[in-house]
PDBQT receptor file of N, H, CA, C and O in Angstrom, charges set to zero:
ATOM      1  N   UNK A   1     -29.154 -50.655 -51.232  1.00  0.00    +0.000 N 
ATOM      2  CA  UNK A   1     -28.106 -50.428 -52.189  1.00  0.00    +0.000 C 
ATOM      3  C   UNK A   1     -27.647 -51.764 -52.735  1.00  0.00    +0.000 C 
ATOM      4  O   UNK A   1     -27.419 -52.703 -51.972  1.00  0.00    +0.000 OA
ATOM      5  N   UNK A   2     -27.509 -51.857 -54.041  1.00  0.00    +0.000 N 
ATOM      6  H   UNK A   2     -27.694 -51.094 -54.661  1.00  0.00    +0.000 HD
ATOM      7  CA  UNK A   2     -26.900 -53.045 -54.625  1.00  0.00    +0.000 C 
ATOM      8  C   UNK A   2     -26.328 -52.694 -55.990  1.00  0.00    +0.000 C 
ATOM      9  O   UNK A   2     -26.736 -51.731 -56.640  1.00  0.00    +0.000 OA
ATOM     10  N   UNK A   3     -25.378 -53.507 -56.393  1.00  0.00    +0.000 N 
ATOM     11  H   UNK A   3     -25.046 -54.290 -55.865  1.00  0.00    +0.000 HD
ATOM     12  CA  UNK A   3     -24.756 -53.296 -57.693  1.00  0.00    +0.000 C 
ATOM     13  C   UNK A   3     -24.288 -54.616 -58.274  1.00  0.00    +0.000 C 
ATOM     14  O   UNK A   3     -23.776 -55.482 -57.564  1.00  0.00    +0.000 OA
ATOM     15  N   UNK A   4     -24.471 -54.752 -59.560  1.00  0.00    +0.000 N 
ATOM     16  H   UNK A   4     -24.887 -54.049 -60.137  1.00  0.00    +0.000 HD
ATOM     17  CA  UNK A   4     -24.053 -55.957 -60.265  1.00  0.00    +0.000 C 
ATOM     18  C   UNK A   4     -22.578 -55.841 -60.612  1.00  0.00    +0.000 C 
ATOM     19  O   UNK A   4     -22.146 -54.850 -61.200  1.00  0.00    +0.000 OA
ATOM     20  N   UNK A   5     -21.806 -56.861 -60.244  1.00  0.00    +0.000 N 
ATOM     21  H   UNK A   5     -22.157 -57.666 -59.766  1.00  0.00    +0.000 HD
ATOM     22  CA  UNK A   5     -20.381 -56.875 -60.527  1.00  0.00    +0.000 C 
ATOM     23  C   UNK A   5     -20.070 -57.640 -61.803  1.00  0.00    +0.000 C 
ATOM     24  O   UNK A   5     -19.179 -57.254 -62.559  1.00  0.00    +0.000 OA
ATOM     25  N   UNK A   6     -20.807 -58.736 -62.050  1.00  0.00    +0.000 N 
ATOM     26  H   UNK A   6     -21.531 -59.050 -61.436  1.00  0.00    +0.000 HD
ATOM     27  CA  UNK A   6     -20.590 -59.536 -63.261  1.00  0.00    +0.000 C 
ATOM     28  C   UNK A   6     -21.782 -60.452 -63.480  1.00  0.00    +0.000 C 
ATOM     29  O   UNK A   6     -22.642 -60.598 -62.612  1.00  0.00    +0.000 OA
ATOM     30  N   UNK A   7     -21.815 -61.067 -64.662  1.00  0.00    +0.000 N 
ATOM     31  H   UNK A   7     -21.115 -60.948 -65.367  1.00  0.00    +0.000 HD
ATOM     32  CA  UNK A   7     -22.863 -62.041 -64.989  1.00  0.00    +0.000 C 
ATOM     33  C   UNK A   7     -22.224 -63.197 -65.735  1.00  0.00    +0.000 C 
ATOM     34  O   UNK A   7     -21.423 -62.993 -66.648  1.00  0.00    +0.000 OA
ATOM     35  N   UNK A   8     -22.587 -64.425 -65.337  1.00  0.00    +0.000 N 
ATOM     36  H   UNK A   8     -23.237 -64.590 -64.595  1.00  0.00    +0.000 HD
ATOM     37  CA  UNK A   8     -22.041 -65.607 -65.995  1.00  0.00    +0.000 C 
ATOM     38  C   UNK A   8     -22.907 -65.990 -67.191  1.00  0.00    +0.000 C 
ATOM     39  O   UNK A   8     -24.031 -65.509 -67.334  1.00  0.00    +0.000 OA
ATOM     40  N   UNK A   9     -22.380 -66.851 -68.040  1.00  0.00    +0.000 N 
ATOM     41  H   UNK A   9     -21.467 -67.242 -67.924  1.00  0.00    +0.000 HD
ATOM     42  CA  UNK A   9     -23.129 -67.317 -69.208  1.00  0.00    +0.000 C 
ATOM     43  C   UNK A   9     -24.311 -68.199 -68.804  1.00  0.00    +0.000 C 
ATOM     44  O   UNK A   9     -25.199 -68.457 -69.616  1.00  0.00    +0.000 OA
ATOM     45  N   UNK A  10     -24.325 -68.665 -67.545  1.00  0.00    +0.000 N 
ATOM     46  H   UNK A  10     -23.604 -68.456 -66.885  1.00  0.00    +0.000 HD
ATOM     47  CA  UNK A  10     -25.414 -69.526 -67.059  1.00  0.00    +0.000 C 
ATOM     48  C   UNK A  10     -26.518 -68.735 -66.361  1.00  0.00    +0.000 C 
ATOM     49  O   UNK A  10     -27.457 -69.322 -65.824  1.00  0.00    +0.000 OA
ATOM     50  N   UNK A  11     -26.409 -67.399 -66.365  1.00  0.00    +0.000 N 
ATOM     51  H   UNK A  11     -25.645 -66.922 -66.801  1.00  0.00    +0.000 HD
ATOM     52  CA  UNK A  11     -27.468 -66.568 -65.805  1.00  0.00    +0.000 C 
ATOM     53  C   UNK A  11     -27.264 -66.133 -64.364  1.00  0.00    +0.000 C 
ATOM     54  O   UNK A  11     -28.114 -65.430 -63.818  1.00  0.00    +0.000 OA
ATOM     55  N   UNK A  12     -26.167 -66.525 -63.730  1.00  0.00    +0.000 N 
ATOM     56  H   UNK A  12     -25.476 -67.096 -64.173  1.00  0.00    +0.000 HD
ATOM     57  CA  UNK A  12     -25.876 -66.089 -62.369  1.00  0.00    +0.000 C 
ATOM     58  C   UNK A  12     -25.240 -64.706 -62.407  1.00  0.00    +0.000 C 
ATOM     59  O   UNK A  12     -24.439 -64.410 -63.294  1.00  0.00    +0.000 OA
ATOM     60  N   UNK A  13     -25.595 -63.863 -61.446  1.00  0.00    +0.000 N 
ATOM     61  H   UNK A  13     -26.246 -64.103 -60.725  1.00  0.00    +0.000 HD
ATOM     62  CA  UNK A  13     -24.974 -62.545 -61.345  1.00  0.00    +0.000 C 
ATOM     63  C   UNK A  13     -24.271 -62.429 -59.991  1.00  0.00    +0.000 C 
ATOM     64  O   UNK A  13     -24.815 -62.841 -58.966  1.00  0.00    +0.000 OA
ATOM     65  N   UNK A  14     -23.073 -61.872 -59.994  1.00  0.00    +0.000 N 
ATOM     66  H   UNK A  14     -22.631 -61.537 -60.826  1.00  0.00    +0.000 HD
ATOM     67  CA  UNK A  14     -22.357 -61.578 -58.756  1.00  0.00    +0.000 C 
ATOM     68  C   UNK A  14     -22.725 -60.154 -58.380  1.00  0.00    +0.000 C 
ATOM     69  O   UNK A  14     -22.551 -59.231 -59.175  1.00  0.00    +0.000 OA
ATOM     70  N   UNK A  15     -23.241 -59.974 -57.152  1.00  0.00    +0.000 N 
ATOM     71  H   UNK A  15     -23.383 -60.724 -56.506  1.00  0.00    +0.000 HD
ATOM     72  CA  UNK A  15     -23.734 -58.672 -56.737  1.00  0.00    +0.000 C 
ATOM     73  C   UNK A  15     -23.197 -58.287 -55.369  1.00  0.00    +0.000 C 
ATOM     74  O   UNK A  15     -22.932 -59.140 -54.521  1.00  0.00    +0.000 OA
ATOM     75  N   UNK A  16     -23.043 -56.979 -55.173  1.00  0.00    +0.000 N 
ATOM     76  H   UNK A  16     -23.259 -56.286 -55.861  1.00  0.00    +0.000 HD
ATOM     77  CA  UNK A  16     -22.747 -56.403 -53.873  1.00  0.00    +0.000 C 
ATOM     78  C   UNK A  16     -24.045 -55.790 -53.372  1.00  0.00    +0.000 C 
ATOM     79  O   UNK A  16     -24.656 -54.966 -54.054  1.00  0.00    +0.000 OA
ATOM     80  N   UNK A  17     -24.464 -56.193 -52.182  1.00  0.00    +0.000 N 
ATOM     81  H   UNK A  17     -23.968 -56.862 -51.628  1.00  0.00    +0.000 HD
ATOM     82  CA  UNK A  17     -25.716 -55.695 -51.614  1.00  0.00    +0.000 C 
ATOM     83  C   UNK A  17     -25.507 -55.237 -50.187  1.00  0.00    +0.000 C 
ATOM     84  O   UNK A  17     -24.714 -55.823 -49.450  1.00  0.00    +0.000 OA
ATOM     85  N   UNK A  18     -26.207 -54.204 -49.802  1.00  0.00    +0.000 N 
ATOM     86  H   UNK A  18     -26.851 -53.728 -50.401  1.00  0.00    +0.000 HD
ATOM     87  CA  UNK A  18     -26.246 -53.743 -48.419  1.00  0.00    +0.000 C 
ATOM     88  C   UNK A  18     -27.480 -54.374 -47.776  1.00  0.00    +0.000 C 
ATOM     89  O   UNK A  18     -28.599 -54.212 -48.262  1.00  0.00    +0.000 OA
ATOM     90  N   UNK A  19     -27.258 -55.099 -46.670  1.00  0.00    +0.000 N 
ATOM     91  H   UNK A  19     -26.349 -55.231 -46.275  1.00  0.00    +0.000 HD
ATOM     92  CA  UNK A  19     -28.347 -55.842 -46.042  1.00  0.00    +0.000 C 
ATOM     93  C   UNK A  19     -28.373 -55.528 -44.551  1.00  0.00    +0.000 C 
ATOM     94  O   UNK A  19     -27.332 -55.529 -43.894  1.00  0.00    +0.000 OA
ATOM     95  N   UNK A  20     -29.558 -55.260 -44.021  1.00  0.00    +0.000 N 
ATOM     96  H   UNK A  20     -30.403 -55.259 -44.555  1.00  0.00    +0.000 HD
ATOM     97  CA  UNK A  20     -29.730 -55.022 -42.599  1.00  0.00    +0.000 C 
ATOM     98  C   UNK A  20     -30.769 -56.004 -42.065  1.00  0.00    +0.000 C 
ATOM     99  O   UNK A  20     -31.863 -56.120 -42.619  1.00  0.00    +0.000 OA
ATOM    100  N   UNK A  21     -30.426 -56.706 -40.995  1.00  0.00    +0.000 N 
ATOM    101  H   UNK A  21     -29.538 -56.612 -40.546  1.00  0.00    +0.000 HD
ATOM    102  CA  UNK A  21     -31.332 -57.668 -40.377  1.00  0.00    +0.000 C 
ATOM    103  C   UNK A  21     -31.692 -57.190 -38.980  1.00  0.00    +0.000 C 
ATOM    104  O   UNK A  21     -30.821 -56.732 -38.241  1.00  0.00    +0.000 OA
ATOM    105  N   UNK A  22     -32.956 -57.288 -38.611  1.00  0.00    +0.000 N 
ATOM    106  H   UNK A  22     -33.664 -57.660 -39.211  1.00  0.00    +0.000 HD
ATOM    107  CA  UNK A  22     -33.436 -56.994 -37.254  1.00  0.00    +0.000 C 
ATOM    108  C   UNK A  22     -33.023 -55.598 -36.774  1.00  0.00    +0.000 C 
ATOM    109  O   UNK A  22     -32.611 -55.427 -35.627  1.00  0.00    +0.000 OA
ATOM    110  N   UNK A  23     -33.137 -54.610 -37.655  1.00  0.00    +0.000 N 
ATOM    111  H   UNK A  23     -33.472 -54.749 -38.587  1.00  0.00    +0.000 HD
ATOM    112  CA  UNK A  23     -32.835 -53.213 -37.329  1.00  0.00    +0.000 C 
ATOM    113  C   UNK A  23     -31.399 -52.988 -36.859  1.00  0.00    +0.000 C 
ATOM    114  O   UNK A  23     -31.118 -52.015 -36.159  1.00  0.00    +0.000 OA
ATOM    115  N   UNK A  24     -30.491 -53.889 -37.243  1.00  0.00    +0.000 N 
ATOM    116  H   UNK A  24     -30.719 -54.679 -37.811  1.00  0.00    +0.000 HD
ATOM    117  CA  UNK A  24     -29.074 -53.731 -36.907  1.00  0.00    +0.000 C 
ATOM    118  C   UNK A  24     -28.369 -52.982 -38.023  1.00  0.00    +0.000 C 
ATOM    119  O   UNK A  24     -28.923 -52.792 -39.106  1.00  0.00    +0.000 OA
ATOM    120  N   UNK A  25     -27.132 -52.554 -37.747  1.00  0.00    +0.000 N 
ATOM    121  H   UNK A  25     -26.683 -52.708 -36.867  1.00  0.00    +0.000 HD
ATOM    122  CA  UNK A  25     -26.349 -51.841 -38.758  1.00  0.00    +0.000 C 
ATOM    123  C   UNK A  25     -26.201 -52.701 -40.009  1.00  0.00    +0.000 C 
ATOM    124  O   UNK A  25     -26.038 -53.917 -39.918  1.00  0.00    +0.000 OA
ATOM    125  N   UNK A  26     -26.257 -52.068 -41.166  1.00  0.00    +0.000 N 
ATOM    126  H   UNK A  26     -26.389 -51.080 -41.240  1.00  0.00    +0.000 HD
ATOM    127  CA  UNK A  26     -26.169 -52.794 -42.438  1.00  0.00    +0.000 C 
ATOM    128  C   UNK A  26     -24.818 -53.483 -42.588  1.00  0.00    +0.000 C 
ATOM    129  O   UNK A  26     -23.787 -52.974 -42.148  1.00  0.00    +0.000 OA
ATOM    130  N   UNK A  27     -24.852 -54.650 -43.221  1.00  0.00    +0.000 N 
ATOM    131  H   UNK A  27     -25.689 -55.062 -43.579  1.00  0.00    +0.000 HD
ATOM    132  CA  UNK A  27     -23.647 -55.394 -43.605  1.00  0.00    +0.000 C 
ATOM    133  C   UNK A  27     -23.597 -55.376 -45.124  1.00  0.00    +0.000 C 
ATOM    134  O   UNK A  27     -24.597 -55.092 -45.783  1.00  0.00    +0.000 OA
ATOM    135  N   UNK A  28     -22.441 -55.676 -45.668  1.00  0.00    +0.000 N 
ATOM    136  H   UNK A  28     -21.628 -55.906 -45.133  1.00  0.00    +0.000 HD
ATOM    137  CA  UNK A  28     -22.250 -55.684 -47.114  1.00  0.00    +0.000 C 
ATOM    138  C   UNK A  28     -21.989 -57.111 -47.550  1.00  0.00    +0.000 C 
ATOM    139  O   UNK A  28     -21.096 -57.777 -47.027  1.00  0.00    +0.000 OA
ATOM    140  N   UNK A  29     -22.770 -57.575 -48.507  1.00  0.00    +0.000 N 
ATOM    141  H   UNK A  29     -23.496 -57.033 -48.932  1.00  0.00    +0.000 HD
ATOM    142  CA  UNK A  29     -22.796 -58.964 -48.910  1.00  0.00    +0.000 C 
ATOM    143  C   UNK A  29     -22.404 -59.081 -50.382  1.00  0.00    +0.000 C 
ATOM    144  O   UNK A  29     -22.975 -58.403 -51.237  1.00  0.00    +0.000 OA
ATOM    145  N   UNK A  30     -21.428 -59.943 -50.675  1.00  0.00    +0.000 N 
ATOM    146  H   UNK A  30     -20.964 -60.493 -49.980  1.00  0.00    +0.000 HD
ATOM    147  CA  UNK A  30     -21.034 -60.214 -52.056  1.00  0.00    +0.000 C 
ATOM    148  C   UNK A  30     -21.294 -61.697 -52.304  1.00  0.00    +0.000 C 
ATOM    149  O   UNK A  30     -20.721 -62.554 -51.632  1.00  0.00    +0.000 OA
ATOM    150  N   UNK A  31     -22.162 -61.993 -53.270  1.00  0.00    +0.000 N 
ATOM    151  H   UNK A  31     -22.629 -61.297 -53.815  1.00  0.00    +0.000 HD
ATOM    152  CA  UNK A  31     -22.460 -63.394 -53.600  1.00  0.00    +0.000 C 
ATOM    153  C   UNK A  31     -23.092 -63.489 -54.979  1.00  0.00    +0.000 C 
ATOM    154  O   UNK A  31     -23.476 -62.481 -55.571  1.00  0.00    +0.000 OA
ATOM    155  N   UNK A  32     -23.193 -64.713 -55.480  1.00  0.00    +0.000 N 
ATOM    156  H   UNK A  32     -22.880 -65.532 -54.998  1.00  0.00    +0.000 HD
ATOM    157  CA  UNK A  32     -23.826 -64.988 -56.769  1.00  0.00    +0.000 C 
ATOM    158  C   UNK A  32     -25.312 -65.267 -56.559  1.00  0.00    +0.000 C 
ATOM    159  O   UNK A  32     -25.706 -65.951 -55.615  1.00  0.00    +0.000 OA
ATOM    160  N   UNK A  33     -26.125 -64.722 -57.461  1.00  0.00    +0.000 N 
ATOM    161  H   UNK A  33     -25.805 -64.166 -58.228  1.00  0.00    +0.000 HD
ATOM    162  CA  UNK A  33     -27.573 -64.904 -57.437  1.00  0.00    +0.000 C 
ATOM    163  C   UNK A  33     -28.037 -65.425 -58.790  1.00  0.00    +0.000 C 
ATOM    164  O   UNK A  33     -27.525 -65.010 -59.830  1.00  0.00    +0.000 OA
ATOM    165  N   UNK A  34     -29.004 -66.332 -58.774  1.00  0.00    +0.000 N 
ATOM    166  H   UNK A  34     -29.420 -66.669 -57.929  1.00  0.00    +0.000 HD
ATOM    167  CA  UNK A  34     -29.654 -66.761 -59.996  1.00  0.00    +0.000 C 
ATOM    168  C   UNK A  34     -30.748 -65.754 -60.309  1.00  0.00    +0.000 C 
ATOM    169  O   UNK A  34     -31.323 -65.159 -59.398  1.00  0.00    +0.000 OA
ATOM    170  N   UNK A  35     -31.041 -65.558 -61.590  1.00  0.00    +0.000 N 
ATOM    171  H   UNK A  35     -30.574 -66.042 -62.330  1.00  0.00    +0.000 HD
ATOM    172  CA  UNK A  35     -32.020 -64.548 -61.986  1.00  0.00    +0.000 C 
ATOM    173  C   UNK A  35     -33.273 -64.621 -61.121  1.00  0.00    +0.000 C 
ATOM    174  O   UNK A  35     -33.655 -65.696 -60.659  1.00  0.00    +0.000 OA
ATOM    175  N   UNK A  36     -33.896 -63.495 -60.910  1.00  0.00    +0.000 N 
ATOM    176  H   UNK A  36     -33.586 -62.621 -61.285  1.00  0.00    +0.000 HD
ATOM    177  CA  UNK A  36     -35.089 -63.327 -60.072  1.00  0.00    +0.000 C 
ATOM    178  C   UNK A  36     -34.808 -63.624 -58.603  1.00  0.00    +0.000 C 
ATOM    179  O   UNK A  36     -35.744 -63.776 -57.819  1.00  0.00    +0.000 OA
ATOM    180  N   UNK A  37     -33.535 -63.709 -58.215  1.00  0.00    +0.000 N 
ATOM    181  H   UNK A  37     -32.774 -63.586 -58.852  1.00  0.00    +0.000 HD
ATOM    182  CA  UNK A  37     -33.112 -63.929 -56.835  1.00  0.00    +0.000 C 
ATOM    183  C   UNK A  37     -33.722 -65.186 -56.218  1.00  0.00    +0.000 C 
ATOM    184  O   UNK A  37     -33.929 -65.252 -55.006  1.00  0.00    +0.000 OA
ATOM    185  N   UNK A  38     -34.013 -66.194 -57.069  1.00  0.00    +0.000 N 
ATOM    186  H   UNK A  38     -33.845 -66.140 -58.054  1.00  0.00    +0.000 HD
ATOM    187  CA  UNK A  38     -34.608 -67.434 -56.582  1.00  0.00    +0.000 C 
ATOM    188  C   UNK A  38     -33.602 -68.306 -55.849  1.00  0.00    +0.000 C 
ATOM    189  O   UNK A  38     -33.971 -69.017 -54.913  1.00  0.00    +0.000 OA
ATOM    190  N   UNK A  39     -32.342 -68.265 -56.254  1.00  0.00    +0.000 N 
ATOM    191  H   UNK A  39     -32.043 -67.688 -57.014  1.00  0.00    +0.000 HD
ATOM    192  CA  UNK A  39     -31.300 -69.067 -55.626  1.00  0.00    +0.000 C 
ATOM    193  C   UNK A  39     -30.077 -68.201 -55.423  1.00  0.00    +0.000 C 
ATOM    194  O   UNK A  39     -29.826 -67.261 -56.177  1.00  0.00    +0.000 OA
ATOM    195  N   UNK A  40     -29.308 -68.538 -54.374  1.00  0.00    +0.000 N 
ATOM    196  H   UNK A  40     -29.512 -69.302 -53.761  1.00  0.00    +0.000 HD
ATOM    197  CA  UNK A  40     -28.064 -67.823 -54.139  1.00  0.00    +0.000 C 
ATOM    198  C   UNK A  40     -26.972 -68.830 -53.848  1.00  0.00    +0.000 C 
ATOM    199  O   UNK A  40     -27.236 -69.948 -53.406  1.00  0.00    +0.000 OA
ATOM    200  N   UNK A  41     -25.745 -68.420 -54.101  1.00  0.00    +0.000 N 
ATOM    201  H   UNK A  41     -25.530 -67.511 -54.459  1.00  0.00    +0.000 HD
ATOM    202  CA  UNK A  41     -24.583 -69.255 -53.850  1.00  0.00    +0.000 C 
ATOM    203  C   UNK A  41     -23.867 -68.724 -52.615  1.00  0.00    +0.000 C 
ATOM    204  O   UNK A  41     -24.243 -67.686 -52.069  1.00  0.00    +0.000 OA
ATOM    205  N   UNK A  42     -22.848 -69.430 -52.184  1.00  0.00    +0.000 N 
ATOM    206  H   UNK A  42     -22.542 -70.273 -52.627  1.00  0.00    +0.000 HD
ATOM    207  CA  UNK A  42     -22.062 -68.972 -51.045  1.00  0.00    +0.000 C 
ATOM    208  C   UNK A  42     -21.450 -67.616 -51.366  1.00  0.00    +0.000 C 
ATOM    209  O   UNK A  42     -21.173 -67.299 -52.523  1.00  0.00    +0.000 OA
ATOM    210  N   UNK A  43     -21.249 -66.832 -50.333  1.00  0.00    +0.000 N 
ATOM    211  H   UNK A  43     -21.474 -67.089 -49.393  1.00  0.00    +0.000 HD
ATOM    212  CA  UNK A  43     -20.682 -65.512 -50.526  1.00  0.00    +0.000 C 
ATOM    213  C   UNK A  43     -19.903 -65.089 -49.302  1.00  0.00    +0.000 C 
ATOM    214  O   UNK A  43     -19.519 -65.915 -48.473  1.00  0.00    +0.000 OA
ATOM    215  N   UNK A  44     -19.677 -63.798 -49.199  1.00  0.00    +0.000 N 
ATOM    216  H   UNK A  44     -19.989 -63.127 -49.871  1.00  0.00    +0.000 HD
ATOM    217  CA  UNK A  44     -18.961 -63.233 -48.057  1.00  0.00    +0.000 C 
ATOM    218  C   UNK A  44     -19.727 -62.005 -47.576  1.00  0.00    +0.000 C 
ATOM    219  O   UNK A  44     -20.242 -61.225 -48.377  1.00  0.00    +0.000 OA
ATOM    220  N   UNK A  45     -19.796 -61.845 -46.244  1.00  0.00    +0.000 N 
ATOM    221  H   UNK A  45     -19.378 -62.479 -45.593  1.00  0.00    +0.000 HD
ATOM    222  CA  UNK A  45     -20.460 -60.700 -45.637  1.00  0.00    +0.000 C 
ATOM    223  C   UNK A  45     -19.415 -59.879 -44.898  1.00  0.00    +0.000 C 
ATOM    224  O   UNK A  45     -18.617 -60.413 -44.128  1.00  0.00    +0.000 OA
ATOM    225  N   UNK A  46     -19.432 -58.571 -45.143  1.00  0.00    +0.000 N 
ATOM    226  H   UNK A  46     -20.080 -58.138 -45.769  1.00  0.00    +0.000 HD
ATOM    227  CA  UNK A  46     -18.438 -57.673 -44.566  1.00  0.00    +0.000 C 
ATOM    228  C   UNK A  46     -19.120 -56.588 -43.747  1.00  0.00    +0.000 C 
ATOM    229  O   UNK A  46     -20.191 -56.103 -44.112  1.00  0.00    +0.000 OA
ATOM    230  N   UNK A  47     -18.494 -56.210 -42.638  1.00  0.00    +0.000 N 
ATOM    231  H   UNK A  47     -17.624 -56.604 -42.341  1.00  0.00    +0.000 HD
ATOM    232  CA  UNK A  47     -18.981 -55.080 -41.839  1.00  0.00    +0.000 C 
ATOM    233  C   UNK A  47     -18.607 -53.783 -42.550  1.00  0.00    +0.000 C 
ATOM    234  O   UNK A  47     -17.894 -53.799 -43.553  1.00  0.00    +0.000 OA
ATOM    235  N   UNK A  48     -19.089 -52.668 -42.025  1.00  0.00    +0.000 N 
ATOM    236  H   UNK A  48     -19.668 -52.655 -41.210  1.00  0.00    +0.000 HD
ATOM    237  CA  UNK A  48     -18.743 -51.364 -42.588  1.00  0.00    +0.000 C 
ATOM    238  C   UNK A  48     -17.228 -51.151 -42.538  1.00  0.00    +0.000 C 
ATOM    239  O   UNK A  48     -16.635 -50.663 -43.499  1.00  0.00    +0.000 OA
ATOM    240  N   UNK A  49     -16.613 -51.514 -41.426  1.00  0.00    +0.000 N 
ATOM    241  H   UNK A  49     -17.095 -51.911 -40.645  1.00  0.00    +0.000 HD
ATOM    242  CA  UNK A  49     -15.169 -51.357 -41.282  1.00  0.00    +0.000 C 
ATOM    243  C   UNK A  49     -14.416 -52.219 -42.300  1.00  0.00    +0.000 C 
ATOM    244  O   UNK A  49     -13.412 -51.782 -42.862  1.00  0.00    +0.000 OA
ATOM    245  N   UNK A  50     -14.894 -53.431 -42.533  1.00  0.00    +0.000 N 
ATOM    246  H   UNK A  50     -15.709 -53.786 -42.076  1.00  0.00    +0.000 HD
ATOM    247  CA  UNK A  50     -14.239 -54.322 -43.492  1.00  0.00    +0.000 C 
ATOM    248  C   UNK A  50     -14.402 -53.829 -44.925  1.00  0.00    +0.000 C 
ATOM    249  O   UNK A  50     -13.466 -53.927 -45.718  1.00  0.00    +0.000 OA
ATOM    250  N   UNK A  51     -15.584 -53.296 -45.270  1.00  0.00    +0.000 N 
ATOM    251  H   UNK A  51     -16.344 -53.216 -44.626  1.00  0.00    +0.000 HD
ATOM    252  CA  UNK A  51     -15.790 -52.818 -46.644  1.00  0.00    +0.000 C 
ATOM    253  C   UNK A  51     -14.952 -51.563 -46.887  1.00  0.00    +0.000 C 
ATOM    254  O   UNK A  51     -14.472 -51.348 -48.000  1.00  0.00    +0.000 OA
ATOM    255  N   UNK A  52     -14.774 -50.733 -45.856  1.00  0.00    +0.000 N 
ATOM    256  H   UNK A  52     -15.164 -50.908 -44.952  1.00  0.00    +0.000 HD
ATOM    257  CA  UNK A  52     -13.912 -49.551 -45.979  1.00  0.00    +0.000 C 
ATOM    258  C   UNK A  52     -12.459 -49.996 -46.176  1.00  0.00    +0.000 C 
ATOM    259  O   UNK A  52     -11.748 -49.433 -47.009  1.00  0.00    +0.000 OA
ATOM    260  N   UNK A  53     -12.017 -51.001 -45.414  1.00  0.00    +0.000 N 
ATOM    261  H   UNK A  53     -12.594 -51.458 -44.738  1.00  0.00    +0.000 HD
ATOM    262  CA  UNK A  53     -10.650 -51.521 -45.563  1.00  0.00    +0.000 C 
ATOM    263  C   UNK A  53     -10.455 -52.116 -46.953  1.00  0.00    +0.000 C 
ATOM    264  O   UNK A  53      -9.401 -51.932 -47.562  1.00  0.00    +0.000 OA
ATOM    265  N   UNK A  54     -11.472 -52.835 -47.464  1.00  0.00    +0.000 N 
ATOM    266  H   UNK A  54     -12.328 -52.984 -46.969  1.00  0.00    +0.000 HD
ATOM    267  CA  UNK A  54     -11.398 -53.396 -48.813  1.00  0.00    +0.000 C 
ATOM    268  C   UNK A  54     -11.315 -52.287 -49.850  1.00  0.00    +0.000 C 
ATOM    269  O   UNK A  54     -10.510 -52.362 -50.778  1.00  0.00    +0.000 OA
ATOM    270  N   UNK A  55     -12.143 -51.257 -49.697  1.00  0.00    +0.000 N 
ATOM    271  H   UNK A  55     -12.797 -51.196 -48.943  1.00  0.00    +0.000 HD
ATOM    272  CA  UNK A  55     -12.105 -50.110 -50.616  1.00  0.00    +0.000 C 
ATOM    273  C   UNK A  55     -10.721 -49.476 -50.630  1.00  0.00    +0.000 C 
ATOM    274  O   UNK A  55     -10.172 -49.204 -51.698  1.00  0.00    +0.000 OA
ATOM    275  N   UNK A  56     -10.158 -49.242 -49.456  1.00  0.00    +0.000 N 
ATOM    276  H   UNK A  56     -10.604 -49.463 -48.589  1.00  0.00    +0.000 HD
ATOM    277  CA  UNK A  56      -8.842 -48.617 -49.374  1.00  0.00    +0.000 C 
ATOM    278  C   UNK A  56      -7.784 -49.503 -50.026  1.00  0.00    +0.000 C 
ATOM    279  O   UNK A  56      -6.897 -49.008 -50.721  1.00  0.00    +0.000 OA
ATOM    280  N   UNK A  57      -7.880 -50.809 -49.802  1.00  0.00    +0.000 N 
ATOM    281  H   UNK A  57      -8.601 -51.211 -49.238  1.00  0.00    +0.000 HD
ATOM    282  CA  UNK A  57      -6.938 -51.745 -50.422  1.00  0.00    +0.000 C 
ATOM    283  C   UNK A  57      -7.041 -51.693 -51.945  1.00  0.00    +0.000 C 
ATOM    284  O   UNK A  57      -6.027 -51.614 -52.638  1.00  0.00    +0.000 OA
ATOM    285  N   UNK A  58      -8.279 -51.740 -52.466  1.00  0.00    +0.000 N 
ATOM    286  H   UNK A  58      -9.103 -51.805 -51.904  1.00  0.00    +0.000 HD
ATOM    287  CA  UNK A  58      -8.484 -51.727 -53.920  1.00  0.00    +0.000 C 
ATOM    288  C   UNK A  58      -8.029 -50.404 -54.523  1.00  0.00    +0.000 C 
ATOM    289  O   UNK A  58      -7.473 -50.389 -55.622  1.00  0.00    +0.000 OA
ATOM    290  N   UNK A  59      -8.254 -49.296 -53.827  1.00  0.00    +0.000 N 
ATOM    291  H   UNK A  59      -8.705 -49.309 -52.935  1.00  0.00    +0.000 HD
ATOM    292  CA  UNK A  59      -7.798 -47.994 -54.323  1.00  0.00    +0.000 C 
ATOM    293  C   UNK A  59      -6.282 -47.933 -54.437  1.00  0.00    +0.000 C 
ATOM    294  O   UNK A  59      -5.756 -47.173 -55.250  1.00  0.00    +0.000 OA
ATOM    295  N   UNK A  60      -5.578 -48.716 -53.640  1.00  0.00    +0.000 N 
ATOM    296  H   UNK A  60      -6.005 -49.333 -52.980  1.00  0.00    +0.000 HD
ATOM    297  CA  UNK A  60      -4.117 -48.724 -53.670  1.00  0.00    +0.000 C 
ATOM    298  C   UNK A  60      -3.518 -49.615 -54.746  1.00  0.00    +0.000 C 
ATOM    299  O   UNK A  60      -2.310 -49.573 -54.978  1.00  0.00    +0.000 OA
ATOM    300  N   UNK A  61      -4.348 -50.425 -55.409  1.00  0.00    +0.000 N 
ATOM    301  H   UNK A  61      -5.330 -50.459 -55.221  1.00  0.00    +0.000 HD
ATOM    302  CA  UNK A  61      -3.847 -51.313 -56.456  1.00  0.00    +0.000 C 
ATOM    303  C   UNK A  61      -3.625 -50.555 -57.753  1.00  0.00    +0.000 C 
ATOM    304  O   UNK A  61      -4.375 -49.638 -58.089  1.00  0.00    +0.000 OA
ATOM    305  N   UNK A  62      -2.601 -50.943 -58.466  1.00  0.00    +0.000 N 
ATOM    306  H   UNK A  62      -1.992 -51.688 -58.193  1.00  0.00    +0.000 HD
ATOM    307  CA  UNK A  62      -2.377 -50.379 -59.803  1.00  0.00    +0.000 C 
ATOM    308  C   UNK A  62      -2.990 -51.343 -60.812  1.00  0.00    +0.000 C 
ATOM    309  O   UNK A  62      -2.411 -52.381 -61.129  1.00  0.00    +0.000 OA
ATOM    310  N   UNK A  63      -4.159 -50.987 -61.305  1.00  0.00    +0.000 N 
ATOM    311  H   UNK A  63      -4.630 -50.143 -61.047  1.00  0.00    +0.000 HD
ATOM    312  CA  UNK A  63      -4.874 -51.859 -62.255  1.00  0.00    +0.000 C 
ATOM    313  C   UNK A  63      -4.764 -51.323 -63.667  1.00  0.00    +0.000 C 
ATOM    314  O   UNK A  63      -5.300 -51.922 -64.599  1.00  0.00    +0.000 OA
TER     315      UNK A  63
């Protein structure tokens, strides 16, 4: 699972991706990627519990 959140004028895209390493439970990763996924920037990795807490927090915002 992945989704593009934004794209910069320099070709970087901020994406949310579900990533599983070594057959462990998937984590959720938000970071910037250069086209063709050749380079990545620093990001944040969230557990299932953290992404659910983030979702609940965002749902409570008045945007």
